[in-house]
Chimera marker file (.cmm) of the C-alpha trace (Angstrom):
<marker_set name="trace">
<marker id="1" x="-54.495" y="33.336" z="49.469" r="1" g="1" b="0" radius="0.5"/>
<marker id="2" x="-53.218" y="33.447" z="53.248" r="1" g="1" b="0" radius="0.5"/>
<marker id="3" x="-55.504" y="30.445" z="53.477" r="1" g="1" b="0" radius="0.5"/>
<marker id="4" x="-53.450" y="28.407" z="50.636" r="1" g="1" b="0" radius="0.5"/>
<marker id="5" x="-50.231" y="29.287" z="52.218" r="1" g="1" b="0" radius="0.5"/>
<marker id="6" x="-51.434" y="27.795" z="55.777" r="1" g="1" b="0" radius="0.5"/>
<marker id="7" x="-52.398" y="24.535" z="54.443" r="1" g="1" b="0" radius="0.5"/>
<marker id="8" x="-49.137" y="24.376" z="52.066" r="1" g="1" b="0" radius="0.5"/>
<marker id="9" x="-47.203" y="25.325" z="55.345" r="1" g="1" b="0" radius="0.5"/>
<marker id="10" x="-48.681" y="23.433" z="57.279" r="1" g="1" b="0" radius="0.5"/>
<marker id="11" x="-48.927" y="20.058" z="55.004" r="1" g="1" b="0" radius="0.5"/>
<marker id="12" x="-44.806" y="20.518" z="54.803" r="1" g="1" b="0" radius="0.5"/>
<marker id="13" x="-44.267" y="21.006" z="58.336" r="1" g="1" b="0" radius="0.5"/>
<marker id="14" x="-45.903" y="17.288" z="58.666" r="1" g="1" b="0" radius="0.5"/>
<marker id="15" x="-44.420" y="15.857" z="56.201" r="1" g="1" b="0" radius="0.5"/>
<marker id="16" x="-41.035" y="16.855" z="57.447" r="1" g="1" b="0" radius="0.5"/>
<marker id="17" x="-41.942" y="15.815" z="60.925" r="1" g="1" b="0" radius="0.5"/>
<marker id="18" x="-42.814" y="12.297" z="59.470" r="1" g="1" b="0" radius="0.5"/>
<marker id="19" x="-39.341" y="11.722" z="57.972" r="1" g="1" b="0" radius="0.5"/>
<marker id="20" x="-37.734" y="13.043" z="61.250" r="1" g="1" b="0" radius="0.5"/>
<marker id="21" x="-39.387" y="10.614" z="63.581" r="1" g="1" b="0" radius="0.5"/>
<marker id="22" x="-39.067" y="7.471" z="61.393" r="1" g="1" b="0" radius="0.5"/>
<marker id="23" x="-37.560" y="4.837" z="62.939" r="1" g="1" b="0" radius="0.5"/>
<marker id="24" x="-34.589" y="3.387" z="61.611" r="1" g="1" b="0" radius="0.5"/>
<marker id="25" x="-34.538" y="-0.086" z="60.628" r="1" g="1" b="0" radius="0.5"/>
<marker id="26" x="-31.018" y="-0.365" z="60.186" r="1" g="1" b="0" radius="0.5"/>
<marker id="27" x="-30.589" y="0.142" z="63.863" r="1" g="1" b="0" radius="0.5"/>
<marker id="28" x="-32.963" y="-2.422" z="65.068" r="1" g="1" b="0" radius="0.5"/>
<marker id="29" x="-31.723" y="-4.777" z="62.375" r="1" g="1" b="0" radius="0.5"/>
<marker id="30" x="-28.175" y="-4.114" z="63.647" r="1" g="1" b="0" radius="0.5"/>
<marker id="31" x="-29.036" y="-5.048" z="67.468" r="1" g="1" b="0" radius="0.5"/>
<marker id="32" x="-31.372" y="-8.323" z="65.950" r="1" g="1" b="0" radius="0.5"/>
<marker id="33" x="-28.169" y="-9.382" z="64.556" r="1" g="1" b="0" radius="0.5"/>
<marker id="34" x="-25.802" y="-9.129" z="67.275" r="1" g="1" b="0" radius="0.5"/>
<marker id="35" x="-28.350" y="-10.829" z="69.795" r="1" g="1" b="0" radius="0.5"/>
<marker id="36" x="-27.851" y="-13.519" z="67.106" r="1" g="1" b="0" radius="0.5"/>
<marker id="37" x="-24.574" y="-13.914" z="67.146" r="1" g="1" b="0" radius="0.5"/>
<marker id="38" x="-24.711" y="-13.813" z="71.198" r="1" g="1" b="0" radius="0.5"/>
<marker id="39" x="-27.162" y="-16.679" z="71.295" r="1" g="1" b="0" radius="0.5"/>
<marker id="40" x="-25.115" y="-18.591" z="68.734" r="1" g="1" b="0" radius="0.5"/>
<marker id="41" x="-21.890" y="-18.288" z="71.054" r="1" g="1" b="0" radius="0.5"/>
<marker id="42" x="-23.926" y="-19.552" z="74.060" r="1" g="1" b="0" radius="0.5"/>
<marker id="43" x="-25.069" y="-22.368" z="72.087" r="1" g="1" b="0" radius="0.5"/>
<marker id="44" x="-21.328" y="-23.455" z="71.069" r="1" g="1" b="0" radius="0.5"/>
<marker id="45" x="-20.472" y="-23.082" z="74.806" r="1" g="1" b="0" radius="0.5"/>
<marker id="46" x="-23.142" y="-25.095" z="76.065" r="1" g="1" b="0" radius="0.5"/>
<marker id="47" x="-22.570" y="-27.873" z="73.352" r="1" g="1" b="0" radius="0.5"/>
<marker id="48" x="-18.608" y="-27.551" z="74.143" r="1" g="1" b="0" radius="0.5"/>
<marker id="49" x="-19.683" y="-28.118" z="77.955" r="1" g="1" b="0" radius="0.5"/>
<marker id="50" x="-21.964" y="-31.235" z="77.173" r="1" g="1" b="0" radius="0.5"/>
<marker id="51" x="-19.088" y="-32.511" z="75.072" r="1" g="1" b="0" radius="0.5"/>
<marker id="52" x="-16.810" y="-31.815" z="77.940" r="1" g="1" b="0" radius="0.5"/>
<marker id="53" x="-19.269" y="-33.737" z="80.746" r="1" g="1" b="0" radius="0.5"/>
<marker id="54" x="-19.688" y="-36.770" z="78.496" r="1" g="1" b="0" radius="0.5"/>
<marker id="55" x="-16.099" y="-37.241" z="78.108" r="1" g="1" b="0" radius="0.5"/>
<marker id="56" x="-15.779" y="-37.608" z="81.764" r="1" g="1" b="0" radius="0.5"/>
<marker id="57" x="-18.680" y="-39.664" z="82.454" r="1" g="1" b="0" radius="0.5"/>
<marker id="58" x="-17.853" y="-43.530" z="81.486" r="1" g="1" b="0" radius="0.5"/>
<marker id="59" x="-21.055" y="-45.257" z="80.779" r="1" g="1" b="0" radius="0.5"/>
<marker id="60" x="-19.763" y="-48.733" z="81.726" r="1" g="1" b="0" radius="0.5"/>
<marker id="61" x="-19.013" y="-47.405" z="85.568" r="1" g="1" b="0" radius="0.5"/>
<marker id="62" x="-21.620" y="-49.489" z="87.821" r="1" g="1" b="0" radius="0.5"/>
<marker id="63" x="-24.229" y="-48.052" z="89.671" r="1" g="1" b="0" radius="0.5"/>
<marker id="64" x="-24.112" y="-48.228" z="93.516" r="1" g="1" b="0" radius="0.5"/>
<marker id="65" x="-26.934" y="-50.493" z="94.390" r="1" g="1" b="0" radius="0.5"/>
<marker id="66" x="-27.502" y="-48.547" z="97.975" r="1" g="1" b="0" radius="0.5"/>
<marker id="67" x="-28.784" y="-44.508" z="98.426" r="1" g="1" b="0" radius="0.5"/>
<marker id="68" x="-25.193" y="-43.051" z="99.467" r="1" g="1" b="0" radius="0.5"/>
<marker id="69" x="-27.333" y="-40.475" z="101.638" r="1" g="1" b="0" radius="0.5"/>
<marker id="70" x="-28.896" y="-43.039" z="103.651" r="1" g="1" b="0" radius="0.5"/>
<marker id="71" x="-25.560" y="-45.042" z="104.697" r="1" g="1" b="0" radius="0.5"/>
<marker id="72" x="-25.199" y="-48.692" z="105.208" r="1" g="1" b="0" radius="0.5"/>
<marker id="73" x="-28.090" y="-49.387" z="107.514" r="1" g="1" b="0" radius="0.5"/>
<marker id="74" x="-31.147" y="-50.221" z="106.006" r="1" g="1" b="0" radius="0.5"/>
<marker id="75" x="-34.539" y="-48.769" z="106.838" r="1" g="1" b="0" radius="0.5"/>
<marker id="76" x="-35.167" y="-52.017" z="109.022" r="1" g="1" b="0" radius="0.5"/>
<marker id="77" x="-32.572" y="-50.846" z="111.721" r="1" g="1" b="0" radius="0.5"/>
<marker id="78" x="-29.454" y="-52.341" z="110.487" r="1" g="1" b="0" radius="0.5"/>
<marker id="79" x="-28.546" y="-54.871" z="113.360" r="1" g="1" b="0" radius="0.5"/>
<marker id="80" x="-31.536" y="-54.282" z="115.758" r="1" g="1" b="0" radius="0.5"/>
<marker id="81" x="-33.719" y="-57.091" z="114.244" r="1" g="1" b="0" radius="0.5"/>
<marker id="82" x="-30.826" y="-59.494" z="115.413" r="1" g="1" b="0" radius="0.5"/>
<marker id="83" x="-30.948" y="-58.672" z="118.936" r="1" g="1" b="0" radius="0.5"/>
<marker id="84" x="-34.819" y="-59.781" z="118.888" r="1" g="1" b="0" radius="0.5"/>
<marker id="85" x="-35.667" y="-62.387" z="121.512" r="1" g="1" b="0" radius="0.5"/>
<marker id="86" x="-38.737" y="-63.417" z="119.611" r="1" g="1" b="0" radius="0.5"/>
<marker id="87" x="-38.014" y="-65.433" z="115.892" r="1" g="1" b="0" radius="0.5"/>
<marker id="88" x="-42.435" y="-64.453" z="115.474" r="1" g="1" b="0" radius="0.5"/>
<marker id="89" x="-41.400" y="-60.997" z="115.687" r="1" g="1" b="0" radius="0.5"/>
<marker id="90" x="-39.496" y="-60.692" z="112.643" r="1" g="1" b="0" radius="0.5"/>
<marker id="91" x="-41.769" y="-62.506" z="110.619" r="1" g="1" b="0" radius="0.5"/>
<marker id="92" x="-44.830" y="-59.907" z="111.987" r="1" g="1" b="0" radius="0.5"/>
<marker id="93" x="-45.114" y="-57.014" z="109.333" r="1" g="1" b="0" radius="0.5"/>
<marker id="94" x="-46.503" y="-54.439" z="111.974" r="1" g="1" b="0" radius="0.5"/>
<marker id="95" x="-43.679" y="-55.460" z="114.275" r="1" g="1" b="0" radius="0.5"/>
<marker id="96" x="-41.703" y="-52.360" z="115.653" r="1" g="1" b="0" radius="0.5"/>
<marker id="97" x="-38.421" y="-53.523" z="114.779" r="1" g="1" b="0" radius="0.5"/>
<marker id="98" x="-39.491" y="-53.019" z="111.119" r="1" g="1" b="0" radius="0.5"/>
<marker id="99" x="-40.374" y="-49.586" z="111.327" r="1" g="1" b="0" radius="0.5"/>
<marker id="100" x="-37.919" y="-46.169" z="111.683" r="1" g="1" b="0" radius="0.5"/>
<marker id="101" x="-39.111" y="-43.309" z="114.030" r="1" g="1" b="0" radius="0.5"/>
<marker id="102" x="-40.080" y="-40.376" z="111.587" r="1" g="1" b="0" radius="0.5"/>
<marker id="103" x="-41.989" y="-38.151" z="113.754" r="1" g="1" b="0" radius="0.5"/>
<marker id="104" x="-43.346" y="-36.888" z="116.938" r="1" g="1" b="0" radius="0.5"/>
<marker id="105" x="-45.745" y="-34.330" z="118.451" r="1" g="1" b="0" radius="0.5"/>
<marker id="106" x="-47.083" y="-34.098" z="121.874" r="1" g="1" b="0" radius="0.5"/>
<marker id="107" x="-49.084" y="-31.490" z="123.797" r="1" g="1" b="0" radius="0.5"/>
<marker id="108" x="-49.439" y="-30.486" z="127.167" r="1" g="1" b="0" radius="0.5"/>
<marker id="109" x="-53.096" y="-32.139" z="127.680" r="1" g="1" b="0" radius="0.5"/>
<marker id="110" x="-51.075" y="-35.504" z="127.656" r="1" g="1" b="0" radius="0.5"/>
<marker id="111" x="-51.904" y="-36.566" z="124.144" r="1" g="1" b="0" radius="0.5"/>
<marker id="112" x="-49.131" y="-37.242" z="121.518" r="1" g="1" b="0" radius="0.5"/>
<marker id="113" x="-48.666" y="-39.060" z="117.925" r="1" g="1" b="0" radius="0.5"/>
<marker id="114" x="-46.031" y="-41.005" z="116.229" r="1" g="1" b="0" radius="0.5"/>
<marker id="115" x="-45.105" y="-41.250" z="112.836" r="1" g="1" b="0" radius="0.5"/>
<marker id="116" x="-43.460" y="-44.597" z="112.124" r="1" g="1" b="0" radius="0.5"/>
<marker id="117" x="-42.432" y="-45.135" z="108.360" r="1" g="1" b="0" radius="0.5"/>
<marker id="118" x="-41.887" y="-48.651" z="107.163" r="1" g="1" b="0" radius="0.5"/>
<marker id="119" x="-39.615" y="-50.321" z="104.545" r="1" g="1" b="0" radius="0.5"/>
<marker id="120" x="-41.816" y="-49.088" z="101.990" r="1" g="1" b="0" radius="0.5"/>
<marker id="121" x="-41.991" y="-45.753" z="102.724" r="1" g="1" b="0" radius="0.5"/>
<marker id="122" x="-45.461" y="-45.640" z="104.412" r="1" g="1" b="0" radius="0.5"/>
<marker id="123" x="-46.085" y="-43.448" z="107.310" r="1" g="1" b="0" radius="0.5"/>
<marker id="124" x="-48.327" y="-44.839" z="109.583" r="1" g="1" b="0" radius="0.5"/>
<marker id="125" x="-49.346" y="-42.472" z="112.534" r="1" g="1" b="0" radius="0.5"/>
<marker id="126" x="-50.020" y="-44.151" z="115.947" r="1" g="1" b="0" radius="0.5"/>
<marker id="127" x="-51.684" y="-41.776" z="118.822" r="1" g="1" b="0" radius="0.5"/>
<marker id="128" x="-51.437" y="-42.001" z="122.748" r="1" g="1" b="0" radius="0.5"/>
<marker id="129" x="-52.375" y="-45.080" z="123.980" r="1" g="1" b="0" radius="0.5"/>
<marker id="130" x="-53.225" y="-47.010" z="120.380" r="1" g="1" b="0" radius="0.5"/>
<marker id="131" x="-52.058" y="-50.065" z="119.579" r="1" g="1" b="0" radius="0.5"/>
<marker id="132" x="-49.255" y="-50.441" z="116.562" r="1" g="1" b="0" radius="0.5"/>
<marker id="133" x="-49.818" y="-54.325" z="116.605" r="1" g="1" b="0" radius="0.5"/>
<marker id="134" x="-51.463" y="-56.315" z="118.607" r="1" g="1" b="0" radius="0.5"/>
<marker id="135" x="-50.056" y="-56.176" z="122.120" r="1" g="1" b="0" radius="0.5"/>
<marker id="136" x="-47.549" y="-53.173" z="121.529" r="1" g="1" b="0" radius="0.5"/>
<marker id="137" x="-49.032" y="-49.771" z="122.172" r="1" g="1" b="0" radius="0.5"/>
<marker id="138" x="-48.125" y="-46.703" z="122.624" r="1" g="1" b="0" radius="0.5"/>
<marker id="139" x="-47.673" y="-45.238" z="126.037" r="1" g="1" b="0" radius="0.5"/>
<marker id="140" x="-45.310" y="-42.958" z="125.933" r="1" g="1" b="0" radius="0.5"/>
<marker id="141" x="-44.137" y="-39.430" z="123.883" r="1" g="1" b="0" radius="0.5"/>
<marker id="142" x="-41.299" y="-36.995" z="124.180" r="1" g="1" b="0" radius="0.5"/>
<marker id="143" x="-39.076" y="-34.976" z="121.728" r="1" g="1" b="0" radius="0.5"/>
<marker id="144" x="-36.379" y="-37.612" z="121.849" r="1" g="1" b="0" radius="0.5"/>
<marker id="145" x="-38.100" y="-40.917" z="121.611" r="1" g="1" b="0" radius="0.5"/>
<marker id="146" x="-41.423" y="-43.058" z="121.652" r="1" g="1" b="0" radius="0.5"/>
<marker id="147" x="-42.381" y="-45.715" z="124.511" r="1" g="1" b="0" radius="0.5"/>
<marker id="148" x="-44.313" y="-48.654" z="123.809" r="1" g="1" b="0" radius="0.5"/>
<marker id="149" x="-45.755" y="-51.377" z="125.832" r="1" g="1" b="0" radius="0.5"/>
<marker id="150" x="-45.385" y="-54.710" z="124.817" r="1" g="1" b="0" radius="0.5"/>
<marker id="151" x="-48.249" y="-57.310" z="126.258" r="1" g="1" b="0" radius="0.5"/>
<marker id="152" x="-47.921" y="-55.293" z="129.618" r="1" g="1" b="0" radius="0.5"/>
<marker id="153" x="-44.869" y="-57.365" z="130.224" r="1" g="1" b="0" radius="0.5"/>
<marker id="154" x="-42.033" y="-54.739" z="128.886" r="1" g="1" b="0" radius="0.5"/>
<marker id="155" x="-41.507" y="-51.424" z="127.227" r="1" g="1" b="0" radius="0.5"/>
<marker id="156" x="-40.090" y="-50.735" z="123.747" r="1" g="1" b="0" radius="0.5"/>
<marker id="157" x="-38.071" y="-47.374" z="123.135" r="1" g="1" b="0" radius="0.5"/>
<marker id="158" x="-37.597" y="-46.364" z="119.969" r="1" g="1" b="0" radius="0.5"/>
<marker id="159" x="-35.790" y="-43.212" z="119.110" r="1" g="1" b="0" radius="0.5"/>
<marker id="160" x="-34.546" y="-41.053" z="116.050" r="1" g="1" b="0" radius="0.5"/>
<marker id="161" x="-31.668" y="-42.873" z="115.256" r="1" g="1" b="0" radius="0.5"/>
<marker id="162" x="-33.991" y="-46.586" z="115.096" r="1" g="1" b="0" radius="0.5"/>
<marker id="163" x="-32.282" y="-47.799" z="118.016" r="1" g="1" b="0" radius="0.5"/>
<marker id="164" x="-34.476" y="-49.599" z="119.659" r="1" g="1" b="0" radius="0.5"/>
<marker id="165" x="-34.216" y="-51.051" z="123.249" r="1" g="1" b="0" radius="0.5"/>
<marker id="166" x="-36.217" y="-53.527" z="125.113" r="1" g="1" b="0" radius="0.5"/>
<marker id="167" x="-36.422" y="-52.725" z="128.477" r="1" g="1" b="0" radius="0.5"/>
<marker id="168" x="-38.299" y="-54.860" z="131.580" r="1" g="1" b="0" radius="0.5"/>
<marker id="169" x="-40.772" y="-53.044" z="133.511" r="1" g="1" b="0" radius="0.5"/>
<link id1="1" id2="2" r="1" g="1" b="0" radius="0.2"/>
<link id1="2" id2="3" r="1" g="1" b="0" radius="0.2"/>
<link id1="3" id2="4" r="1" g="1" b="0" radius="0.2"/>
<link id1="4" id2="5" r="1" g="1" b="0" radius="0.2"/>
<link id1="5" id2="6" r="1" g="1" b="0" radius="0.2"/>
<link id1="6" id2="7" r="1" g="1" b="0" radius="0.2"/>
<link id1="7" id2="8" r="1" g="1" b="0" radius="0.2"/>
<link id1="8" id2="9" r="1" g="1" b="0" radius="0.2"/>
<link id1="9" id2="10" r="1" g="1" b="0" radius="0.2"/>
<link id1="10" id2="11" r="1" g="1" b="0" radius="0.2"/>
<link id1="11" id2="12" r="1" g="1" b="0" radius="0.2"/>
<link id1="12" id2="13" r="1" g="1" b="0" radius="0.2"/>
<link id1="13" id2="14" r="1" g="1" b="0" radius="0.2"/>
<link id1="14" id2="15" r="1" g="1" b="0" radius="0.2"/>
<link id1="15" id2="16" r="1" g="1" b="0" radius="0.2"/>
<link id1="16" id2="17" r="1" g="1" b="0" radius="0.2"/>
<link id1="17" id2="18" r="1" g="1" b="0" radius="0.2"/>
<link id1="18" id2="19" r="1" g="1" b="0" radius="0.2"/>
<link id1="19" id2="20" r="1" g="1" b="0" radius="0.2"/>
<link id1="20" id2="21" r="1" g="1" b="0" radius="0.2"/>
<link id1="21" id2="22" r="1" g="1" b="0" radius="0.2"/>
<link id1="22" id2="23" r="1" g="1" b="0" radius="0.2"/>
<link id1="23" id2="24" r="1" g="1" b="0" radius="0.2"/>
<link id1="24" id2="25" r="1" g="1" b="0" radius="0.2"/>
<link id1="25" id2="26" r="1" g="1" b="0" radius="0.2"/>
<link id1="26" id2="27" r="1" g="1" b="0" radius="0.2"/>
<link id1="27" id2="28" r="1" g="1" b="0" radius="0.2"/>
<link id1="28" id2="29" r="1" g="1" b="0" radius="0.2"/>
<link id1="29" id2="30" r="1" g="1" b="0" radius="0.2"/>
<link id1="30" id2="31" r="1" g="1" b="0" radius="0.2"/>
<link id1="31" id2="32" r="1" g="1" b="0" radius="0.2"/>
<link id1="32" id2="33" r="1" g="1" b="0" radius="0.2"/>
<link id1="33" id2="34" r="1" g="1" b="0" radius="0.2"/>
<link id1="34" id2="35" r="1" g="1" b="0" radius="0.2"/>
<link id1="35" id2="36" r="1" g="1" b="0" radius="0.2"/>
<link id1="36" id2="37" r="1" g="1" b="0" radius="0.2"/>
<link id1="37" id2="38" r="1" g="1" b="0" radius="0.2"/>
<link id1="38" id2="39" r="1" g="1" b="0" radius="0.2"/>
<link id1="39" id2="40" r="1" g="1" b="0" radius="0.2"/>
<link id1="40" id2="41" r="1" g="1" b="0" radius="0.2"/>
<link id1="41" id2="42" r="1" g="1" b="0" radius="0.2"/>
<link id1="42" id2="43" r="1" g="1" b="0" radius="0.2"/>
<link id1="43" id2="44" r="1" g="1" b="0" radius="0.2"/>
<link id1="44" id2="45" r="1" g="1" b="0" radius="0.2"/>
<link id1="45" id2="46" r="1" g="1" b="0" radius="0.2"/>
<link id1="46" id2="47" r="1" g="1" b="0" radius="0.2"/>
<link id1="47" id2="48" r="1" g="1" b="0" radius="0.2"/>
<link id1="48" id2="49" r="1" g="1" b="0" radius="0.2"/>
<link id1="49" id2="50" r="1" g="1" b="0" radius="0.2"/>
<link id1="50" id2="51" r="1" g="1" b="0" radius="0.2"/>
<link id1="51" id2="52" r="1" g="1" b="0" radius="0.2"/>
<link id1="52" id2="53" r="1" g="1" b="0" radius="0.2"/>
<link id1="53" id2="54" r="1" g="1" b="0" radius="0.2"/>
<link id1="54" id2="55" r="1" g="1" b="0" radius="0.2"/>
<link id1="55" id2="56" r="1" g="1" b="0" radius="0.2"/>
<link id1="56" id2="57" r="1" g="1" b="0" radius="0.2"/>
<link id1="57" id2="58" r="1" g="1" b="0" radius="0.2"/>
<link id1="58" id2="59" r="1" g="1" b="0" radius="0.2"/>
<link id1="59" id2="60" r="1" g="1" b="0" radius="0.2"/>
<link id1="60" id2="61" r="1" g="1" b="0" radius="0.2"/>
<link id1="61" id2="62" r="1" g="1" b="0" radius="0.2"/>
<link id1="62" id2="63" r="1" g="1" b="0" radius="0.2"/>
<link id1="63" id2="64" r="1" g="1" b="0" radius="0.2"/>
<link id1="64" id2="65" r="1" g="1" b="0" radius="0.2"/>
<link id1="65" id2="66" r="1" g="1" b="0" radius="0.2"/>
<link id1="66" id2="67" r="1" g="1" b="0" radius="0.2"/>
<link id1="67" id2="68" r="1" g="1" b="0" radius="0.2"/>
<link id1="68" id2="69" r="1" g="1" b="0" radius="0.2"/>
<link id1="69" id2="70" r="1" g="1" b="0" radius="0.2"/>
<link id1="70" id2="71" r="1" g="1" b="0" radius="0.2"/>
<link id1="71" id2="72" r="1" g="1" b="0" radius="0.2"/>
<link id1="72" id2="73" r="1" g="1" b="0" radius="0.2"/>
<link id1="73" id2="74" r="1" g="1" b="0" radius="0.2"/>
<link id1="74" id2="75" r="1" g="1" b="0" radius="0.2"/>
<link id1="75" id2="76" r="1" g="1" b="0" radius="0.2"/>
<link id1="76" id2="77" r="1" g="1" b="0" radius="0.2"/>
<link id1="77" id2="78" r="1" g="1" b="0" radius="0.2"/>
<link id1="78" id2="79" r="1" g="1" b="0" radius="0.2"/>
<link id1="79" id2="80" r="1" g="1" b="0" radius="0.2"/>
<link id1="80" id2="81" r="1" g="1" b="0" radius="0.2"/>
<link id1="81" id2="82" r="1" g="1" b="0" radius="0.2"/>
<link id1="82" id2="83" r="1" g="1" b="0" radius="0.2"/>
<link id1="83" id2="84" r="1" g="1" b="0" radius="0.2"/>
<link id1="84" id2="85" r="1" g="1" b="0" radius="0.2"/>
<link id1="85" id2="86" r="1" g="1" b="0" radius="0.2"/>
<link id1="86" id2="87" r="1" g="1" b="0" radius="0.2"/>
<link id1="87" id2="88" r="1" g="1" b="0" radius="0.2"/>
<link id1="88" id2="89" r="1" g="1" b="0" radius="0.2"/>
<link id1="89" id2="90" r="1" g="1" b="0" radius="0.2"/>
<link id1="90" id2="91" r="1" g="1" b="0" radius="0.2"/>
<link id1="91" id2="92" r="1" g="1" b="0" radius="0.2"/>
<link id1="92" id2="93" r="1" g="1" b="0" radius="0.2"/>
<link id1="93" id2="94" r="1" g="1" b="0" radius="0.2"/>
<link id1="94" id2="95" r="1" g="1" b="0" radius="0.2"/>
<link id1="95" id2="96" r="1" g="1" b="0" radius="0.2"/>
<link id1="96" id2="97" r="1" g="1" b="0" radius="0.2"/>
<link id1="97" id2="98" r="1" g="1" b="0" radius="0.2"/>
<link id1="98" id2="99" r="1" g="1" b="0" radius="0.2"/>
<link id1="99" id2="100" r="1" g="1" b="0" radius="0.2"/>
<link id1="100" id2="101" r="1" g="1" b="0" radius="0.2"/>
<link id1="101" id2="102" r="1" g="1" b="0" radius="0.2"/>
<link id1="102" id2="103" r="1" g="1" b="0" radius="0.2"/>
<link id1="103" id2="104" r="1" g="1" b="0" radius="0.2"/>
<link id1="104" id2="105" r="1" g="1" b="0" radius="0.2"/>
<link id1="105" id2="106" r="1" g="1" b="0" radius="0.2"/>
<link id1="106" id2="107" r="1" g="1" b="0" radius="0.2"/>
<link id1="107" id2="108" r="1" g="1" b="0" radius="0.2"/>
<link id1="108" id2="109" r="1" g="1" b="0" radius="0.2"/>
<link id1="109" id2="110" r="1" g="1" b="0" radius="0.2"/>
<link id1="110" id2="111" r="1" g="1" b="0" radius="0.2"/>
<link id1="111" id2="112" r="1" g="1" b="0" radius="0.2"/>
<link id1="112" id2="113" r="1" g="1" b="0" radius="0.2"/>
<link id1="113" id2="114" r="1" g="1" b="0" radius="0.2"/>
<link id1="114" id2="115" r="1" g="1" b="0" radius="0.2"/>
<link id1="115" id2="116" r="1" g="1" b="0" radius="0.2"/>
<link id1="116" id2="117" r="1" g="1" b="0" radius="0.2"/>
<link id1="117" id2="118" r="1" g="1" b="0" radius="0.2"/>
<link id1="118" id2="119" r="1" g="1" b="0" radius="0.2"/>
<link id1="119" id2="120" r="1" g="1" b="0" radius="0.2"/>
<link id1="120" id2="121" r="1" g="1" b="0" radius="0.2"/>
<link id1="121" id2="122" r="1" g="1" b="0" radius="0.2"/>
<link id1="122" id2="123" r="1" g="1" b="0" radius="0.2"/>
<link id1="123" id2="124" r="1" g="1" b="0" radius="0.2"/>
<link id1="124" id2="125" r="1" g="1" b="0" radius="0.2"/>
<link id1="125" id2="126" r="1" g="1" b="0" radius="0.2"/>
<link id1="126" id2="127" r="1" g="1" b="0" radius="0.2"/>
<link id1="127" id2="128" r="1" g="1" b="0" radius="0.2"/>
<link id1="128" id2="129" r="1" g="1" b="0" radius="0.2"/>
<link id1="129" id2="130" r="1" g="1" b="0" radius="0.2"/>
<link id1="130" id2="131" r="1" g="1" b="0" radius="0.2"/>
<link id1="131" id2="132" r="1" g="1" b="0" radius="0.2"/>
<link id1="132" id2="133" r="1" g="1" b="0" radius="0.2"/>
<link id1="133" id2="134" r="1" g="1" b="0" radius="0.2"/>
<link id1="134" id2="135" r="1" g="1" b="0" radius="0.2"/>
<link id1="135" id2="136" r="1" g="1" b="0" radius="0.2"/>
<link id1="136" id2="137" r="1" g="1" b="0" radius="0.2"/>
<link id1="137" id2="138" r="1" g="1" b="0" radius="0.2"/>
<link id1="138" id2="139" r="1" g="1" b="0" radius="0.2"/>
<link id1="139" id2="140" r="1" g="1" b="0" radius="0.2"/>
<link id1="140" id2="141" r="1" g="1" b="0" radius="0.2"/>
<link id1="141" id2="142" r="1" g="1" b="0" radius="0.2"/>
<link id1="142" id2="143" r="1" g="1" b="0" radius="0.2"/>
<link id1="143" id2="144" r="1" g="1" b="0" radius="0.2"/>
<link id1="144" id2="145" r="1" g="1" b="0" radius="0.2"/>
<link id1="145" id2="146" r="1" g="1" b="0" radius="0.2"/>
<link id1="146" id2="147" r="1" g="1" b="0" radius="0.2"/>
<link id1="147" id2="148" r="1" g="1" b="0" radius="0.2"/>
<link id1="148" id2="149" r="1" g="1" b="0" radius="0.2"/>
<link id1="149" id2="150" r="1" g="1" b="0" radius="0.2"/>
<link id1="150" id2="151" r="1" g="1" b="0" radius="0.2"/>
<link id1="151" id2="152" r="1" g="1" b="0" radius="0.2"/>
<link id1="152" id2="153" r="1" g="1" b="0" radius="0.2"/>
<link id1="153" id2="154" r="1" g="1" b="0" radius="0.2"/>
<link id1="154" id2="155" r="1" g="1" b="0" radius="0.2"/>
<link id1="155" id2="156" r="1" g="1" b="0" radius="0.2"/>
<link id1="156" id2="157" r="1" g="1" b="0" radius="0.2"/>
<link id1="157" id2="158" r="1" g="1" b="0" radius="0.2"/>
<link id1="158" id2="159" r="1" g="1" b="0" radius="0.2"/>
<link id1="159" id2="160" r="1" g="1" b="0" radius="0.2"/>
<link id1="160" id2="161" r="1" g="1" b="0" radius="0.2"/>
<link id1="161" id2="162" r="1" g="1" b="0" radius="0.2"/>
<link id1="162" id2="163" r="1" g="1" b="0" radius="0.2"/>
<link id1="163" id2="164" r="1" g="1" b="0" radius="0.2"/>
<link id1="164" id2="165" r="1" g="1" b="0" radius="0.2"/>
<link id1="165" id2="166" r="1" g="1" b="0" radius="0.2"/>
<link id1="166" id2="167" r="1" g="1" b="0" radius="0.2"/>
<link id1="167" id2="168" r="1" g="1" b="0" radius="0.2"/>
<link id1="168" id2="169" r="1" g="1" b="0" radius="0.2"/>
</marker_set>
């Protein structure tokens, strides 16, 4: 008889503990409902914000033809082309006047490189004493400018402001 009492009491305790530990689905449902309401409010605010933004933008307003972050001068150097003395230089696609100085790298062992960018966005890297175009070769590099020799007669100096100065030797 004690055996049956122990089994009966243990089954009773197991049943009570299962009922006590059972999850309350109503609390979870309340949390889900609150989350849905918050999500709905956020979507309404986003829709109102989008409506306000679209009402402020006039679709008939023309877009600027130039990039406002670049400024007024073009990649080709603005007024530097007009100061060229040789009209053939303007036609040459590999002319220094058609490039912009993008970067310089020099070392202590008398070597250096210059990165030049053309109007198409292509980057060309020229090493010290290499030719950019026939007769125009890089002879000097520092942190502010690059010096090119033109046909052994004159020097072309380009800086990061895209100013190209021609100097006699």
